[in-house]
N, CA, C, O and the ligand as a Tripos MOL2 file, in Angstrom:
@<TRIPOS>MOLECULE
protein
  265   263    67     0     0
PROTEIN
NO_CHARGES

@<TRIPOS>ATOM
      1 N          26.8960 -115.6880   58.5450 N.3       1 MET1
      2 CA         27.5670 -116.4040   57.4270 C.3       1 MET1
      3 C          26.9100 -117.7660   57.2540 C.2       1 MET1
      4 O          26.6880 -118.4760   58.2350 O.2       1 MET1
      5 N          26.6080 -118.1250   56.0540 N.am      2 TYR2
      6 CA         25.8660 -119.3680   55.8120 C.3       2 TYR2
      7 C          26.4260 -120.0720   54.5940 C.2       2 TYR2
      8 O          26.4360 -119.5220   53.4930 O.2       2 TYR2
      9 N          26.8820 -121.2660   54.7950 N.am      3 TYR3
     10 CA         27.3840 -122.0680   53.6540 C.3       3 TYR3
     11 C          26.5120 -123.2740   53.4080 C.2       3 TYR3
     12 O          26.0790 -123.9090   54.3700 O.2       3 TYR3
     13 N          26.2380 -123.6170   52.1800 N.am      4 ARG4
     14 CA         25.6450 -124.8890   51.8940 C.3       4 ARG4
     15 C          26.7960 -125.8740   51.8100 C.2       4 ARG4
     16 O          27.7800 -125.6240   51.1140 O.2       4 ARG4
     17 N          26.6830 -126.9840   52.5070 N.am      5 HIS5
     18 CA         27.7550 -127.9410   52.4830 C.3       5 HIS5
     19 C          27.4100 -129.0380   51.4410 C.2       5 HIS5
     20 O          26.6440 -129.9610   51.7190 O.2       5 HIS5
     21 N          27.9860 -128.9060   50.2720 N.am      6 SER6
     22 CA         27.7130 -129.8320   49.2290 C.3       6 SER6
     23 C          29.0060 -130.5980   48.7740 C.2       6 SER6
     24 O          29.0310 -131.2380   47.7230 O.2       6 SER6
     25 N          30.0220 -130.5020   49.5780 N.am      7 GLY7
     26 CA         31.2190 -131.2030   49.2190 C.3       7 GLY7
     27 C          32.1670 -130.4180   48.2990 C.2       7 GLY7
     28 O          33.2850 -130.8650   48.0420 O.2       7 GLY7
     29 N          31.7410 -129.2840   47.8160 N.am      8 ALA8
     30 CA         32.6190 -128.4670   46.9690 C.3       8 ALA8
     31 C          33.5280 -127.6190   47.8460 C.2       8 ALA8
     32 O          33.1820 -127.2380   48.9640 O.2       8 ALA8
     33 N          34.6900 -127.3430   47.2990 N.am      9 ARG9
     34 CA         35.6130 -126.4760   47.9680 C.3       9 ARG9
     35 C          35.1860 -125.0130   47.8260 C.2       9 ARG9
     36 O          34.5160 -124.6290   46.8680 O.2       9 ARG9
     37 N          35.5870 -124.2290   48.7900 N.am     10 LEU10
     38 CA         35.1620 -122.8290   48.7960 C.3      10 LEU10
     39 C          35.5460 -122.1390   47.5120 C.2      10 LEU10
     40 O          34.7560 -121.3580   46.9810 O.2      10 LEU10
     41 N          36.7290 -122.3970   46.9930 N.am     11 GLU11
     42 CA         37.2010 -121.6730   45.7720 C.3      11 GLU11
     43 C          36.4120 -122.0620   44.5370 C.2      11 GLU11
     44 O          36.5560 -121.4280   43.4910 O.2      11 GLU11
     45 N          35.5620 -123.1150   44.6370 N.am     12 ASP12
     46 CA         34.7390 -123.4570   43.4830 C.3      12 ASP12
     47 C          33.5400 -122.5700   43.3560 C.2      12 ASP12
     48 O          32.8780 -122.5750   42.3180 O.2      12 ASP12
     49 N          33.2320 -121.7990   44.3890 N.am     13 PHE13
     50 CA         32.0310 -120.9760   44.3300 C.3      13 PHE13
     51 C          32.3010 -119.6300   43.6770 C.2      13 PHE13
     52 O          33.4120 -119.1060   43.7430 O.2      13 PHE13
     53 N          31.3050 -119.0950   43.0650 N.am     14 GLN14
     54 CA         31.5200 -117.7810   42.3270 C.3      14 GLN14
     55 C          31.6340 -116.6810   43.3360 C.2      14 GLN14
     56 O          32.2010 -115.6280   43.0450 O.2      14 GLN14
     57 N          31.0980 -116.9050   44.5370 N.am     15 ASP15
     58 CA         30.9990 -115.7940   45.4650 C.3      15 ASP15
     59 C          31.3890 -116.2580   46.9240 C.2      15 ASP15
     60 O          30.5470 -116.2420   47.8220 O.2      15 ASP15
     61 N          32.6840 -116.6700   47.1330 N.am     16 PRO16
     62 CA         33.0370 -117.1740   48.4240 C.3      16 PRO16
     63 C          32.7070 -116.1450   49.5180 C.2      16 PRO16
     64 O          33.0300 -114.9650   49.3780 O.2      16 PRO16
     65 N          32.0940 -116.5740   50.5520 N.am     17 GLY17
     66 CA         31.7080 -115.6530   51.5950 C.3      17 GLY17
     67 C          30.2620 -115.1060   51.4340 C.2      17 GLY17
     68 O          29.6570 -114.6090   52.3840 O.2      17 GLY17
     69 N          29.7410 -115.2190   50.1920 N.am     18 GLY18
     70 CA         28.3640 -114.8480   49.9510 C.3      18 GLY18
     71 C          27.4480 -115.9300   50.1630 C.2      18 GLY18
     72 O          27.8220 -116.9380   50.7640 O.2      18 GLY18
     73 N          26.2180 -115.8040   49.7000 N.am     19 ASN19
     74 CA         25.2820 -116.9170   49.9730 C.3      19 ASN19
     75 C          24.8380 -117.6010   48.6610 C.2      19 ASN19
     76 O          23.7980 -118.2550   48.5880 O.2      19 ASN19
     77 N          25.6740 -117.4160   47.6460 N.am     20 SER20
     78 CA         25.3420 -118.1260   46.3830 C.3      20 SER20
     79 C          25.9530 -119.5030   46.4020 C.2      20 SER20
     80 O          27.0880 -119.6670   46.8480 O.2      20 SER20
     81 N          25.2340 -120.4900   45.9310 N.am     21 ALA21
     82 CA         25.7660 -121.8460   45.7960 C.3      21 ALA21
     83 C          26.2830 -122.1220   44.3810 C.2      21 ALA21
     84 O          26.8170 -123.1930   44.0920 O.2      21 ALA21
     85 N          26.1160 -121.1630   43.5470 N.am     22 LEU22
     86 CA         26.4990 -121.4030   42.1580 C.3      22 LEU22
     87 C          27.9910 -121.4810   41.9810 C.2      22 LEU22
     88 O          28.7500 -120.8160   42.6860 O.2      22 LEU22
     89 N          28.4190 -122.3150   41.0150 N.am     23 ARG23
     90 CA         29.8530 -122.4710   40.7490 C.3      23 ARG23
     91 C          30.3560 -121.2600   39.9780 C.2      23 ARG23
     92 O          29.6200 -120.5730   39.2690 O.2      23 ARG23
     93 N          31.6000 -121.0500   40.1500 N.am     24 LYS24
     94 CA         32.3300 -119.9810   39.4640 C.3      24 LYS24
     95 C          32.4270 -120.2700   38.0020 C.2      24 LYS24
     96 O          32.7500 -121.4020   37.6430 O.2      24 LYS24
     97 N          32.1700 -119.3210   37.1200 N.am     25 ALA25
     98 CA         32.2800 -119.5490   35.7220 C.3      25 ALA25
     99 C          33.7730 -119.4750   35.3270 C.2      25 ALA25
    100 O          34.5050 -118.5820   35.7550 O.2      25 ALA25
    101 N          34.1860 -120.4360   34.5050 N.am     26 THR26
    102 CA         35.5620 -120.4450   34.0050 C.3      26 THR26
    103 C          35.5240 -120.6780   32.5140 C.2      26 THR26
    104 O          34.4520 -120.8530   31.9330 O.2      26 THR26
    105 N          36.7040 -120.6830   31.8820 N.am     27 LYS27
    106 CA         36.7980 -120.9090   30.4880 C.3      27 LYS27
    107 C          36.1820 -122.2860   30.1530 C.2      27 LYS27
    108 O          35.5420 -122.4520   29.1140 O.2      27 LYS27
    109 N          36.3840 -123.2470   31.0340 N.am     28 HIS28
    110 CA         35.8630 -124.6020   30.8140 C.3      28 HIS28
    111 C          34.4750 -124.8160   31.3550 C.2      28 HIS28
    112 O          33.8620 -125.8610   31.1370 O.2      28 HIS28
    113 N          33.9790 -123.8110   32.0710 N.am     29 ASN29
    114 CA         32.6770 -123.9610   32.7020 C.3      29 ASN29
    115 C          31.9600 -122.6170   32.5300 C.2      29 ASN29
    116 O          31.7250 -121.8930   33.4960 O.2      29 ASN29
    117 N          31.6230 -122.3080   31.2860 N.am     30 PRO30
    118 CA         31.0570 -120.9370   31.0550 C.3      30 PRO30
    119 C          29.6320 -120.8400   31.5430 C.2      30 PRO30
    120 O          28.8560 -121.7940   31.4850 O.2      30 PRO30
    121 N          29.3170 -119.6600   32.0220 N.am     31 ARG31
    122 CA         27.9350 -119.3970   32.4600 C.3      31 ARG31
    123 C          27.0460 -119.0480   31.2320 C.2      31 ARG31
    124 O          26.7810 -117.8850   30.9250 O.2      31 ARG31
    125 N          26.6220 -120.0940   30.5800 N.am     32 ASN32
    126 CA         25.9270 -119.9080   29.2910 C.3      32 ASN32
    127 C          24.6160 -120.6580   29.1860 C.2      32 ASN32
    128 O          24.0400 -120.7730   28.1040 O.2      32 ASN32
    129 N          24.1460 -121.1690   30.3130 N.am     33 LEU33
    130 CA         22.9110 -121.9390   30.2680 C.3      33 LEU33
    131 C          21.7760 -121.2080   31.0150 C.2      33 LEU33
    132 O          22.0180 -120.4870   31.9820 O.2      33 LEU33
    133 N          20.5520 -121.4090   30.5490 N.am     34 PRO34
    134 CA         19.4090 -120.7730   31.2110 C.3      34 PRO34
    135 C          19.0450 -121.4130   32.4840 C.2      34 PRO34
    136 O          19.3030 -122.6010   32.6780 O.2      34 PRO34
    137 N          18.4450 -120.6620   33.3790 N.am     35 CYS35
    138 CA         17.8990 -121.2000   34.5860 C.3      35 CYS35
    139 C          16.6920 -122.0750   34.2460 C.2      35 CYS35
    140 O          15.8200 -121.6470   33.4890 O.2      35 CYS35
    141 N          16.6250 -123.3030   34.7960 N.am     36 PRO36
    142 CA         15.5110 -124.1880   34.5030 C.3      36 PRO36
    143 C          14.2210 -123.6840   35.0730 C.2      36 PRO36
    144 O          13.1570 -124.1050   34.6190 O.2      36 PRO36
    145 N          14.2540 -122.8220   36.0240 N.am     37 THR37
    146 CA         13.0270 -122.4020   36.6960 C.3      37 THR37
    147 C          12.4270 -121.1710   36.1160 C.2      37 THR37
    148 O          11.2390 -121.1350   35.7970 O.2      37 THR37
    149 N          13.3010 -120.0770   35.9630 N.am     38 CYS38
    150 CA         12.7700 -118.8380   35.4620 C.3      38 CYS38
    151 C          13.0480 -118.6560   33.9660 C.2      38 CYS38
    152 O          12.4610 -117.7860   33.3220 O.2      38 CYS38
    153 N          13.9630 -119.4990   33.4080 N.am     39 GLY39
    154 CA         14.2760 -119.4310   31.9960 C.3      39 GLY39
    155 C          15.1380 -118.3080   31.5080 C.2      39 GLY39
    156 O          15.3560 -118.1440   30.3080 O.2      39 GLY39
    157 N          15.6500 -117.4980   32.4910 N.am     40 LYS40
    158 CA         16.5740 -116.4150   32.1080 C.3      40 LYS40
    159 C          17.8670 -116.9870   31.5770 C.2      40 LYS40
    160 O          18.4280 -117.9220   32.1470 O.2      40 LYS40
    161 N          18.3680 -116.3820   30.4090 N.am     41 PRO41
    162 CA         19.5370 -116.9150   29.7860 C.3      41 PRO41
    163 C          20.7960 -116.6010   30.5510 C.2      41 PRO41
    164 O          20.8280 -115.6540   31.3360 O.2      41 PRO41
    165 N          21.8690 -117.4080   30.3270 N.am     42 ASN42
    166 CA         23.1830 -117.1910   30.8730 C.3      42 ASN42
    167 C          23.2020 -117.0430   32.4160 C.2      42 ASN42
    168 O          23.8860 -116.1900   32.9820 O.2      42 ASN42
    169 N          22.4330 -117.8970   33.0370 N.am     43 ARG43
    170 CA         22.3570 -117.8860   34.5420 C.3      43 ARG43
    171 C          23.1890 -118.9620   35.1690 C.2      43 ARG43
    172 O          23.6620 -118.7920   36.2930 O.2      43 ARG43
    173 N          23.3860 -120.0540   34.4940 N.am     44 LEU44
    174 CA         24.0400 -121.2170   35.1160 C.3      44 LEU44
    175 C          25.2070 -121.7290   34.2440 C.2      44 LEU44
    176 O          25.2170 -121.5750   33.0230 O.2      44 LEU44
    177 N          26.1500 -122.3210   34.9050 N.am     45 THR45
    178 CA         27.2030 -123.0700   34.2320 C.3      45 THR45
    179 C          26.7950 -124.5360   34.1170 C.2      45 THR45
    180 O          25.8820 -125.0060   34.7950 O.2      45 THR45
    181 N          27.5160 -125.2540   33.2190 N.am     46 PRO46
    182 CA         27.2000 -126.7300   33.1230 C.3      46 PRO46
    183 C          27.3410 -127.4280   34.4370 C.2      46 PRO46
    184 O          26.5910 -128.3710   34.6930 O.2      46 PRO46
    185 N          28.3130 -127.0040   35.3460 N.am     47 ALA47
    186 CA         28.4780 -127.6120   36.6450 C.3      47 ALA47
    187 C          27.2660 -127.3520   37.5400 C.2      47 ALA47
    188 O          26.8620 -128.2030   38.3330 O.2      47 ALA47
    189 N          26.6930 -126.1420   37.3890 N.am     48 ASP48
    190 CA         25.5210 -125.8300   38.1710 C.3      48 ASP48
    191 C          24.3260 -126.7360   37.7580 C.2      48 ASP48
    192 O          23.5940 -127.2720   38.5900 O.2      48 ASP48
    193 N          24.1850 -126.8660   36.4510 N.am     49 VAL49
    194 CA         23.0610 -127.7160   35.9440 C.3      49 VAL49
    195 C          23.2630 -129.1680   36.3940 C.2      49 VAL49
    196 O          22.3040 -129.8330   36.7830 O.2      49 VAL49
    197 N          24.5150 -129.6650   36.3430 N.am     50 ARG50
    198 CA         24.7500 -131.0760   36.7600 C.3      50 ARG50
    199 C          24.3770 -131.2000   38.2280 C.2      50 ARG50
    200 O          23.8870 -132.2420   38.6620 O.2      50 ARG50
    201 N          24.6070 -130.1440   38.9910 N.am     51 ALA51
    202 CA         24.2970 -130.2260   40.4450 C.3      51 ALA51
    203 C          22.8330 -129.9570   40.7280 C.2      51 ALA51
    204 O          22.3870 -130.0710   41.8700 O.2      51 ALA51
    205 N          22.0810 -129.6010   39.6980 N.am     52 GLY52
    206 CA         20.6440 -129.4180   39.8700 C.3      52 GLY52
    207 C          20.2860 -128.0700   40.4010 C.2      52 GLY52
    208 O          19.2160 -127.9150   40.9910 O.2      52 GLY52
    209 N          21.1340 -127.0730   40.2200 N.am     53 TYR53
    210 CA         20.8880 -125.7490   40.7510 C.3      53 TYR53
    211 C          19.9850 -124.9180   39.8670 C.2      53 TYR53
    212 O          19.8410 -125.1650   38.6700 O.2      53 TYR53
    213 N          19.3890 -123.9330   40.4910 N.am     54 GLN54
    214 CA         18.7190 -122.8830   39.6720 C.3      54 GLN54
    215 C          19.4410 -121.5800   40.0320 C.2      54 GLN54
    216 O          20.3630 -121.5570   40.8470 O.2      54 GLN54
    217 N          18.9800 -120.4880   39.3850 N.am     55 CYS55
    218 CA         19.7360 -119.2250   39.6040 C.3      55 CYS55
    219 C          19.5330 -118.6970   41.0250 C.2      55 CYS55
    220 O          18.6370 -119.1540   41.7350 O.2      55 CYS55
    221 N          20.3520 -117.7470   41.4350 N.am     56 ASP56
    222 CA         20.2810 -117.1740   42.7570 C.3      56 ASP56
    223 C          18.9280 -116.6830   43.1410 C.2      56 ASP56
    224 O          18.4580 -116.9320   44.2510 O.2      56 ASP56
    225 N          18.2700 -115.9610   42.2030 N.am     57 ALA57
    226 CA         16.9790 -115.3930   42.5270 C.3      57 ALA57
    227 C          15.9790 -116.5160   42.8350 C.2      57 ALA57
    228 O          15.2300 -116.4420   43.8090 O.2      57 ALA57
    229 N          15.9800 -117.5450   41.9970 N.am     58 CYS58
    230 CA         15.0380 -118.6680   42.1790 C.3      58 CYS58
    231 C          15.3850 -119.4390   43.4580 C.2      58 CYS58
    232 O          14.4970 -119.8290   44.2160 O.2      58 CYS58
    233 N          16.6670 -119.6500   43.6850 N.am     59 ALA59
    234 CA         17.0720 -120.3360   44.9200 C.3      59 ALA59
    235 C          16.6830 -119.6100   46.1600 C.2      59 ALA59
    236 O          16.2750 -120.2280   47.1430 O.2      59 ALA59
    237 N          16.7980 -118.3120   46.1400 N.am     60 ASP60
    238 CA         16.3720 -117.5010   47.2590 C.3      60 ASP60
    239 C          14.9010 -117.6550   47.5120 C.2      60 ASP60
    240 O          14.4460 -117.8440   48.6410 O.2      60 ASP60
    241 N          14.1630 -117.5650   46.4100 N.am     61 ARG61
    242 CA         12.6770 -117.6900   46.5800 C.3      61 ARG61
    243 C          12.3110 -119.0450   47.1540 C.2      61 ARG61
    244 O          11.4510 -119.1600   48.0280 O.2      61 ARG61
    245 N          12.9960 -120.0930   46.6310 N.am     62 ALA62
    246 CA         12.6800 -121.4430   47.1100 C.3      62 ALA62
    247 C          13.0610 -121.6300   48.5750 C.2      62 ALA62
    248 O          12.3390 -122.2770   49.3330 O.2      62 ALA62
    249 N          14.1910 -121.0650   48.9650 N.am     63 GLU63
    250 CA         14.6050 -121.2300   50.3910 C.3      63 GLU63
    251 C          13.7340 -120.4320   51.3290 C.2      63 GLU63
    252 O          13.5090 -120.8430   52.4670 O.2      63 GLU63
    253 N          13.2510 -119.3210   50.8830 N.am     64 ARG64
    254 CA         12.4560 -118.4770   51.8370 C.3      64 ARG64
    255 C          11.0280 -118.8460   51.8030 C.2      64 ARG64
    256 O          10.2630 -118.4200   52.6690 O.2      64 ARG64
    257 N          10.6120 -119.6460   50.8090 N.am     65 GLY65
    258 CA          9.2490 -120.1910   50.7860 C.3      65 GLY65
    259 C           8.2620 -119.2150   50.1880 C.2      65 GLY65
    260 O           7.0610 -119.3620   50.4150 O.2      65 GLY65
    261 N           8.7020 -118.2380   49.4440 N.am     66 TYR66
    262 CA          7.7650 -117.3790   48.6900 C.3      66 TYR66
    263 C           8.4110 -116.8860   47.4060 C.2      66 TYR66
    264 O           7.7830 -116.1550   46.6410 O.2      66 TYR66
    265 ZN         15.9520 -118.6030   37.9390 Zn       67 ZN67
@<TRIPOS>BOND
     1     1     2 1
     2     2     3 1
     3     3     4 2
     4     3     5 am
     5     5     6 1
     6     6     7 1
     7     7     8 2
     8     7     9 am
     9     9    10 1
    10    10    11 1
    11    11    12 2
    12    11    13 am
    13    13    14 1
    14    14    15 1
    15    15    16 2
    16    15    17 am
    17    17    18 1
    18    18    19 1
    19    19    20 2
    20    19    21 am
    21    21    22 1
    22    22    23 1
    23    23    24 2
    24    23    25 am
    25    25    26 1
    26    26    27 1
    27    27    28 2
    28    27    29 am
    29    29    30 1
    30    30    31 1
    31    31    32 2
    32    31    33 am
    33    33    34 1
    34    34    35 1
    35    35    36 2
    36    35    37 am
    37    37    38 1
    38    38    39 1
    39    39    40 2
    40    39    41 am
    41    41    42 1
    42    42    43 1
    43    43    44 2
    44    43    45 am
    45    45    46 1
    46    46    47 1
    47    47    48 2
    48    47    49 am
    49    49    50 1
    50    50    51 1
    51    51    52 2
    52    51    53 am
    53    53    54 1
    54    54    55 1
    55    55    56 2
    56    55    57 am
    57    57    58 1
    58    58    59 1
    59    59    60 2
    60    59    61 am
    61    61    62 1
    62    62    63 1
    63    63    64 2
    64    63    65 am
    65    65    66 1
    66    66    67 1
    67    67    68 2
    68    67    69 am
    69    69    70 1
    70    70    71 1
    71    71    72 2
    72    71    73 am
    73    73    74 1
    74    74    75 1
    75    75    76 2
    76    75    77 am
    77    77    78 1
    78    78    79 1
    79    79    80 2
    80    79    81 am
    81    81    82 1
    82    82    83 1
    83    83    84 2
    84    83    85 am
    85    85    86 1
    86    86    87 1
    87    87    88 2
    88    87    89 am
    89    89    90 1
    90    90    91 1
    91    91    92 2
    92    91    93 am
    93    93    94 1
    94    94    95 1
    95    95    96 2
    96    95    97 am
    97    97    98 1
    98    98    99 1
    99    99   100 2
   100    99   101 am
   101   101   102 1
   102   102   103 1
   103   103   104 2
   104   103   105 am
   105   105   106 1
   106   106   107 1
   107   107   108 2
   108   107   109 am
   109   109   110 1
   110   110   111 1
   111   111   112 2
   112   111   113 am
   113   113   114 1
   114   114   115 1
   115   115   116 2
   116   115   117 am
   117   117   118 1
   118   118   119 1
   119   119   120 2
   120   119   121 am
   121   121   122 1
   122   122   123 1
   123   123   124 2
   124   123   125 am
   125   125   126 1
   126   126   127 1
   127   127   128 2
   128   127   129 am
   129   129   130 1
   130   130   131 1
   131   131   132 2
   132   131   133 am
   133   133   134 1
   134   134   135 1
   135   135   136 2
   136   135   137 am
   137   137   138 1
   138   138   139 1
   139   139   140 2
   140   139   141 am
   141   141   142 1
   142   142   143 1
   143   143   144 2
   144   143   145 am
   145   145   146 1
   146   146   147 1
   147   147   148 2
   148   147   149 am
   149   149   150 1
   150   150   151 1
   151   151   152 2
   152   151   153 am
   153   153   154 1
   154   154   155 1
   155   155   156 2
   156   155   157 am
   157   157   158 1
   158   158   159 1
   159   159   160 2
   160   159   161 am
   161   161   162 1
   162   162   163 1
   163   163   164 2
   164   163   165 am
   165   165   166 1
   166   166   167 1
   167   167   168 2
   168   167   169 am
   169   169   170 1
   170   170   171 1
   171   171   172 2
   172   171   173 am
   173   173   174 1
   174   174   175 1
   175   175   176 2
   176   175   177 am
   177   177   178 1
   178   178   179 1
   179   179   180 2
   180   179   181 am
   181   181   182 1
   182   182   183 1
   183   183   184 2
   184   183   185 am
   185   185   186 1
   186   186   187 1
   187   187   188 2
   188   187   189 am
   189   189   190 1
   190   190   191 1
   191   191   192 2
   192   191   193 am
   193   193   194 1
   194   194   195 1
   195   195   196 2
   196   195   197 am
   197   197   198 1
   198   198   199 1
   199   199   200 2
   200   199   201 am
   201   201   202 1
   202   202   203 1
   203   203   204 2
   204   203   205 am
   205   205   206 1
   206   206   207 1
   207   207   208 2
   208   207   209 am
   209   209   210 1
   210   210   211 1
   211   211   212 2
   212   211   213 am
   213   213   214 1
   214   214   215 1
   215   215   216 2
   216   215   217 am
   217   217   218 1
   218   218   219 1
   219   219   220 2
   220   219   221 am
   221   221   222 1
   222   222   223 1
   223   223   224 2
   224   223   225 am
   225   225   226 1
   226   226   227 1
   227   227   228 2
   228   227   229 am
   229   229   230 1
   230   230   231 1
   231   231   232 2
   232   231   233 am
   233   233   234 1
   234   234   235 1
   235   235   236 2
   236   235   237 am
   237   237   238 1
   238   238   239 1
   239   239   240 2
   240   239   241 am
   241   241   242 1
   242   242   243 1
   243   243   244 2
   244   243   245 am
   245   245   246 1
   246   246   247 1
   247   247   248 2
   248   247   249 am
   249   249   250 1
   250   250   251 1
   251   251   252 2
   252   251   253 am
   253   253   254 1
   254   254   255 1
   255   255   256 2
   256   255   257 am
   257   257   258 1
   258   258   259 1
   259   259   260 2
   260   259   261 am
   261   261   262 1
   262   262   263 1
   263   263   264 2
@<TRIPOS>SUBSTRUCTURE
     1 MET1         2 RESIDUE 1 A MET
     2 TYR2         6 RESIDUE 1 A TYR
     3 TYR3        10 RESIDUE 1 A TYR
     4 ARG4        14 RESIDUE 1 A ARG
     5 HIS5        18 RESIDUE 1 A HIS
     6 SER6        22 RESIDUE 1 A SER
     7 GLY7        26 RESIDUE 1 A GLY
     8 ALA8        30 RESIDUE 1 A ALA
     9 ARG9        34 RESIDUE 1 A ARG
    10 LEU10       38 RESIDUE 1 A LEU
    11 GLU11       42 RESIDUE 1 A GLU
    12 ASP12       46 RESIDUE 1 A ASP
    13 PHE13       50 RESIDUE 1 A PHE
    14 GLN14       54 RESIDUE 1 A GLN
    15 ASP15       58 RESIDUE 1 A ASP
    16 PRO16       62 RESIDUE 1 A PRO
    17 GLY17       66 RESIDUE 1 A GLY
    18 GLY18       70 RESIDUE 1 A GLY
    19 ASN19       74 RESIDUE 1 A ASN
    20 SER20       78 RESIDUE 1 A SER
    21 ALA21       82 RESIDUE 1 A ALA
    22 LEU22       86 RESIDUE 1 A LEU
    23 ARG23       90 RESIDUE 1 A ARG
    24 LYS24       94 RESIDUE 1 A LYS
    25 ALA25       98 RESIDUE 1 A ALA
    26 THR26      102 RESIDUE 1 A THR
    27 LYS27      106 RESIDUE 1 A LYS
    28 HIS28      110 RESIDUE 1 A HIS
    29 ASN29      114 RESIDUE 1 A ASN
    30 PRO30      118 RESIDUE 1 A PRO
    31 ARG31      122 RESIDUE 1 A ARG
    32 ASN32      126 RESIDUE 1 A ASN
    33 LEU33      130 RESIDUE 1 A LEU
    34 PRO34      134 RESIDUE 1 A PRO
    35 CYS35      138 RESIDUE 1 A CYS
    36 PRO36      142 RESIDUE 1 A PRO
    37 THR37      146 RESIDUE 1 A THR
    38 CYS38      150 RESIDUE 1 A CYS
    39 GLY39      154 RESIDUE 1 A GLY
    40 LYS40      158 RESIDUE 1 A LYS
    41 PRO41      162 RESIDUE 1 A PRO
    42 ASN42      166 RESIDUE 1 A ASN
    43 ARG43      170 RESIDUE 1 A ARG
    44 LEU44      174 RESIDUE 1 A LEU
    45 THR45      178 RESIDUE 1 A THR
    46 PRO46      182 RESIDUE 1 A PRO
    47 ALA47      186 RESIDUE 1 A ALA
    48 ASP48      190 RESIDUE 1 A ASP
    49 VAL49      194 RESIDUE 1 A VAL
    50 ARG50      198 RESIDUE 1 A ARG
    51 ALA51      202 RESIDUE 1 A ALA
    52 GLY52      206 RESIDUE 1 A GLY
    53 TYR53      210 RESIDUE 1 A TYR
    54 GLN54      214 RESIDUE 1 A GLN
    55 CYS55      218 RESIDUE 1 A CYS
    56 ASP56      222 RESIDUE 1 A ASP
    57 ALA57      226 RESIDUE 1 A ALA
    58 CYS58      230 RESIDUE 1 A CYS
    59 ALA59      234 RESIDUE 1 A ALA
    60 ASP60      238 RESIDUE 1 A ASP
    61 ARG61      242 RESIDUE 1 A ARG
    62 ALA62      246 RESIDUE 1 A ALA
    63 GLU63      250 RESIDUE 1 A GLU
    64 ARG64      254 RESIDUE 1 A ARG
    65 GLY65      258 RESIDUE 1 A GLY
    66 TYR66      262 RESIDUE 1 A TYR
    67 ZN67       265 GROUP 0 **** ****
């Protein structure tokens, strides 16, 4: 089990217990923004973008170094 410690509470994550750092999409935080890295639409919420995140696929690539 691996958590990124960014000061967010567990329930803020879309996938508690998983390895995604992305925020959960809500009515006030819709997942309607493209990933800045791969450009795929509807990958990130405004909270994700404010935190400087990219989508899970890009984050995995970046963390694994390939
Ligand atoms: Zn991406």
